C-alpha positions as CSV (number, residue, x, y, z in Angstrom):
1,M,0.0,0.0,0.0
2,K,1.2,3.5,-0.8
3,L,0.4,6.8,1.0
4,Q,-1.4,8.2,-2.0
5,Q,-3.6,5.1,-2.2
6,L,-4.7,5.4,1.4
7,Q,-5.3,9.1,1.1
8,A,-7.5,8.6,-2.0
9,F,-9.5,5.8,-0.3
10,V,-10.0,7.7,3.0
11,A,-11.1,10.9,1.1
12,A,-13.6,8.9,-1.0
13,A,-14.9,7.1,2.0
14,H,-15.4,10.2,4.0
15,H,-17.1,12.2,1.2
16,R,-18.9,9.1,-0.3
17,S,-18.0,10.7,-3.6
18,L,-15.0,10.3,-6.0
19,R,-15.6,13.8,-7.3
20,A,-15.5,15.4,-3.8
21,A,-12.4,13.3,-3.0
22,A,-10.7,14.6,-6.1
23,R,-11.4,18.2,-5.1
24,E,-10.0,17.6,-1.6
25,L,-6.8,16.0,-3.0
26,G,-6.4,18.5,-5.8
27,V,-6.4,15.8,-8.5
28,T,-8.8,14.6,-11.2
29,Q,-11.6,12.2,-10.6
30,P,-10.1,9.6,-13.0
31,A,-6.8,9.8,-11.0
32,V,-8.7,9.0,-7.7
33,T,-10.5,6.1,-9.4
34,H,-7.2,4.7,-10.8
35,T,-5.5,5.1,-7.4
36,I,-8.2,3.3,-5.5
37,R,-8.2,0.5,-8.1
38,E,-4.5,0.1,-7.5
39,L,-5.2,-0.3,-3.8
40,E,-7.9,-2.8,-4.5
41,S,-5.5,-4.7,-6.7
42,A,-2.8,-4.6,-4.1
43,L,-5.2,-6.0,-1.4
44,N,-7.0,-8.3,-3.9
45,A,-10.3,-7.0,-2.5
46,E,-13.1,-4.8,-3.6
47,L,-13.3,-1.8,-1.3
48,M,-16.2,0.4,-2.6
49,V,-19.0,0.2,-5.0
50,R,-21.2,2.9,-6.7
51,S,-24.8,3.3,-5.6
52,V,-27.7,5.8,-5.9
53,R,-26.3,7.5,-2.8
54,G,-22.8,7.7,-4.1
55,I,-19.9,5.6,-2.9
56,E,-20.7,2.7,-0.6
57,L,-18.0,0.8,1.3
58,T,-17.9,-3.0,1.0
59,A,-17.2,-5.2,4.1
60,C,-13.6,-5.1,3.2
61,G,-13.7,-1.3,2.8
62,L,-15.4,-0.9,6.2
63,A,-12.6,-3.1,7.8
64,L,-9.9,-1.0,6.1
65,L,-11.2,2.5,6.8
66,P,-10.3,2.9,10.5
67,R,-6.9,1.3,10.0
68,A,-6.2,3.5,7.0
69,E,-7.3,6.6,9.1
70,Q,-5.0,5.4,11.8
71,L,-2.0,4.9,9.5
72,L,-2.4,8.3,7.9
73,G,-2.7,9.9,11.3
74,D,0.4,8.1,12.5
75,M,2.3,9.2,9.4
76,R,1.3,12.8,10.0
77,R,2.4,12.7,13.6
78,T,5.7,11.1,12.7
79,V,6.5,14.0,10.3
80,E,5.4,16.6,12.9
81,A,7.5,15.0,15.7
82,V,10.6,15.4,13.6
83,E,9.7,19.0,12.6
84,Q,9.0,19.9,16.2
85,V,12.3,18.5,17.5
86,K,14.0,20.6,14.8
87,G,12.3,23.7,16.2
88,E,9.6,24.0,13.6
89,L,6.8,24.3,16.1
90,A,3.9,23.6,13.8
91,G,1.6,20.7,13.3
92,K,-1.6,19.8,15.0
93,V,-3.0,18.6,18.3
94,S,-6.5,17.1,18.4
95,V,-8.2,16.8,21.8
96,G,-11.6,15.4,22.8
97,T,-13.1,16.6,26.1
98,M,-16.3,17.1,28.0
99,P,-18.0,20.1,29.7
100,S,-16.5,19.4,33.2
101,I,-13.1,20.3,31.6
102,A,-14.1,22.4,28.7
103,L,-15.6,25.1,30.8
104,T,-13.1,25.1,33.6
105,A,-9.5,24.1,33.0
106,L,-9.4,23.9,29.2
107,P,-9.4,27.7,28.4
108,H,-6.5,28.2,30.7
109,A,-4.6,25.2,29.3
110,V,-5.1,26.6,25.7
111,S,-3.8,30.0,26.8
112,K,-0.7,28.4,28.4
113,F,-0.2,26.2,25.3
114,R,-0.5,29.2,22.9
115,R,2.3,31.0,24.8
116,A,4.6,28.0,24.3
117,M,3.5,26.9,20.8
118,P,1.7,29.7,19.0
119,L,1.8,28.0,15.5
120,V,0.5,24.6,16.3
121,N,-3.1,24.0,15.1
122,L,-5.5,23.0,17.9
123,H,-8.6,20.9,17.1
124,L,-10.9,20.7,20.2
125,E,-14.2,18.9,20.3
126,E,-16.8,17.7,22.9
127,V,-17.1,14.0,22.8
128,T,-18.9,11.1,24.6
129,I,-16.8,8.3,26.0
130,P,-17.7,5.9,23.1
131,D,-16.9,8.6,20.6
132,A,-13.6,9.4,22.3
133,V,-12.5,5.7,22.2
134,A,-13.4,5.3,18.6
135,R,-11.6,8.5,17.5
136,L,-8.5,7.7,19.6
137,R,-8.3,4.3,17.8
138,N,-8.7,5.7,14.3
139,G,-6.2,8.5,15.0
140,A,-8.6,11.4,14.8
141,L,-7.8,12.4,18.4
142,D,-4.4,12.5,20.1
143,I,-5.8,12.5,23.6
144,A,-9.2,12.6,25.3
145,A,-9.6,14.4,28.6
146,I,-12.8,12.8,29.9
147,H,-14.4,10.8,32.7
148,H,-12.3,8.0,34.0
149,V,-13.2,4.7,32.2
150,Q,-13.4,1.8,34.7
151,A,-12.9,-1.0,32.2
152,L,-10.6,0.4,29.6
153,D,-9.4,-1.9,26.8
154,S,-5.8,-2.8,26.7
155,D,-5.0,-0.8,23.5
156,L,-5.7,2.4,25.4
157,V,-4.0,3.9,28.5
158,Q,-5.3,6.6,30.9
159,A,-3.5,8.8,33.4
160,P,-5.5,10.4,36.3
161,L,-6.1,14.1,35.8
162,Y,-8.3,15.1,38.7
163,S,-11.0,13.9,41.1
164,T,-13.8,16.2,42.0
165,Q,-17.1,16.1,43.8
166,F,-20.5,16.0,42.3
167,V,-23.1,18.4,43.5
168,V,-26.9,18.8,43.1
169,A,-27.6,22.0,41.1
170,M,-30.8,24.0,40.6
171,R,-31.8,27.5,39.7
172,A,-31.8,30.4,42.3
173,G,-35.2,30.7,43.8
174,H,-36.1,27.1,43.2
175,P,-39.0,25.9,45.4
176,L,-36.7,23.2,46.9
177,A,-33.7,25.5,47.3
178,N,-33.6,25.0,51.1
179,V,-33.8,21.2,51.2
180,T,-30.8,19.3,52.8
181,R,-31.7,15.6,52.2
182,L,-31.8,13.7,49.0
183,H,-35.1,12.0,49.8
184,E,-36.7,15.5,49.7
185,L,-35.8,15.7,46.0
186,L,-37.3,12.4,44.9
187,D,-40.5,14.0,43.5
188,A,-38.6,16.7,41.6
189,E,-37.9,16.5,37.9
190,W,-34.3,15.7,37.1
191,I,-32.2,15.9,33.9
192,V,-30.2,12.9,32.8
193,T,-27.2,13.6,30.5
194,V,-26.3,10.0,29.6
195,G,-28.0,7.6,27.2
196,A,-30.3,4.8,28.5
197,D,-27.5,2.2,28.1
198,H,-25.2,4.1,30.4
199,F,-27.8,5.3,32.9
200,P,-27.4,2.3,35.2
201,H,-23.7,3.3,35.6
202,S,-24.4,7.1,35.9
203,V,-23.5,9.4,38.8
204,M,-27.2,10.0,39.5
205,M,-27.9,6.2,39.9
206,A,-24.9,5.8,42.1
207,M,-25.9,8.8,44.2
208,F,-29.4,7.6,45.1
209,N,-28.4,3.9,45.3
210,A,-25.6,4.7,47.8
211,H,-28.2,6.0,50.2
212,G,-30.8,3.3,49.7
213,L,-33.1,5.6,47.6
214,P,-35.0,4.9,44.4
215,V,-34.1,7.0,41.3
216,P,-36.6,9.9,40.8
217,K,-39.4,8.9,38.5
218,R,-39.6,12.3,36.7
219,L,-36.7,12.4,34.3
220,V,-35.8,14.6,31.3
221,R,-33.3,12.9,29.1
222,A,-30.8,15.0,27.2
223,P,-27.9,12.6,26.3
224,S,-24.6,14.5,25.7
225,S,-26.2,17.9,25.5
226,F,-24.8,20.2,28.1
227,A,-26.5,23.2,26.4
228,V,-29.9,21.7,27.0
229,T,-29.0,20.8,30.6
230,L,-27.7,24.3,31.3
231,G,-30.8,25.9,29.8
232,L,-33.2,23.8,31.8
233,V,-31.4,23.9,35.2
234,S,-30.9,27.6,35.0
235,Q,-34.4,28.6,33.8
236,T,-36.8,25.9,35.0
237,D,-37.4,23.7,38.1
238,V,-35.5,20.8,36.6
239,I,-32.6,19.7,38.8
240,G,-29.2,18.4,37.6
241,C,-25.9,16.9,38.8
242,F,-22.7,18.9,38.0
243,T,-19.2,18.7,39.1
244,R,-18.5,21.3,41.8
245,P,-16.0,23.4,39.6
246,L,-18.5,23.3,36.7
247,A,-21.4,24.4,39.0
248,Q,-19.3,27.3,40.3
249,M,-18.3,28.3,36.8
250,V,-22.0,28.6,35.6
251,A,-23.2,30.2,38.9
252,P,-23.5,33.6,37.1
253,L,-26.4,32.1,35.1
254,G,-28.4,31.8,38.3
255,I,-27.5,28.2,39.2
256,R,-27.0,27.3,42.8
257,I,-25.5,24.3,44.6
258,A,-27.9,22.6,47.0
259,Q,-26.6,22.1,50.5
260,I,-27.2,18.3,50.6
261,E,-26.0,16.7,53.9
262,E,-25.4,13.2,52.4
263,A,-22.0,12.4,50.9
264,L,-22.2,12.7,47.1
265,P,-20.1,10.7,44.5
266,N,-16.7,11.8,43.3
267,Y,-16.0,12.2,39.6
268,D,-12.7,11.1,38.3
269,L,-11.2,12.7,35.2
270,S,-8.4,11.2,33.1
271,I,-6.3,11.8,30.0
272,I,-6.8,8.8,27.7
273,S,-4.6,8.0,24.7
274,R,-3.6,5.1,22.5
275,R,-1.0,2.8,24.1
276,D,1.0,2.3,20.9
277,L,1.0,5.9,19.8
278,L,4.1,8.0,20.8
279,P,2.9,11.6,21.4
280,T,4.6,14.4,19.5
281,P,6.3,17.1,21.4
282,A,3.3,19.4,20.9
283,V,0.9,16.8,22.4
284,L,3.2,16.4,25.4
285,Q,3.3,20.2,25.8
286,F,-0.5,20.4,25.7
287,V,-0.9,17.6,28.2
288,S,1.5,19.4,30.5
289,C,-0.5,22.7,30.1
290,L,-3.7,20.9,30.8
291,Q,-2.4,19.2,34.0
292,E,-1.0,22.6,35.2
293,A,-4.3,24.4,34.4
294,T,-6.3,21.7,36.1
295,R,-4.3,21.9,39.3
296,E,-4.6,25.7,39.3
297,R,-8.3,26.1,38.5
298,M,-10.0,23.0,39.8
299,V,-8.2,22.8,43.1
300,A,-9.0,26.5,43.6
301,A,-12.7,25.8,42.9
302,E,-12.7,23.2,45.7
């Protein structure tokens, strides 16, 4: 397999169009078609077929795509690592994260990183844990700064970043603002930010189970949508669970922390990466900046 063959295949797979792939690569459509046919010949397998919807990947194509993405990403990182060691501080760092970090430590980490490496491109996105794992594996992300994963597969590695406390949050002036016991909140409406598959392992479930209480029956579900959560908790009587630093960050929107007497769960955050992927100097620099910013901002919030 050659680099140009993998590039043509991945571009066509992403766009589901040979014409769009040709535009991205700056070549003609026949050239893309010829290059992909060379790859199919080298692998002795059909990778894609034409359909009314454009290009469709075969089973072999679907098997190749994440590995081709990973190979291209690793090649890019290899070149960038050499350039950065030479002092050419360019390249790219791709980070997946979640609101608990994005709204607290991340802005300060980016500021620190920019002072050290102003020319490196940053790609930042909010991800769920399944998305983060998939995108780490295919090379789309260098690291993910997210919730600690209890049963992490052996091809990934995680380093602890921070442990914080969860709190119950509600709007200022909420009818239940003065309650101090969890059982007094059972009839309230709560917002759930994880999908149904992950709810049994959620912080909310752990919080009520730990004190022998049933989960509230009135639930609003907004999987992976912090904007929806923030809007409802700040402007309605819906109650939510936030990390303490995050609740303190959004307090100007009228959100208050309930003074619950029971002990509430901790929330562990980690930096996850591929075990077999050597980080570039720029990635190492960003991790260092994130760790420093986390210590400064989140510890202060406690």
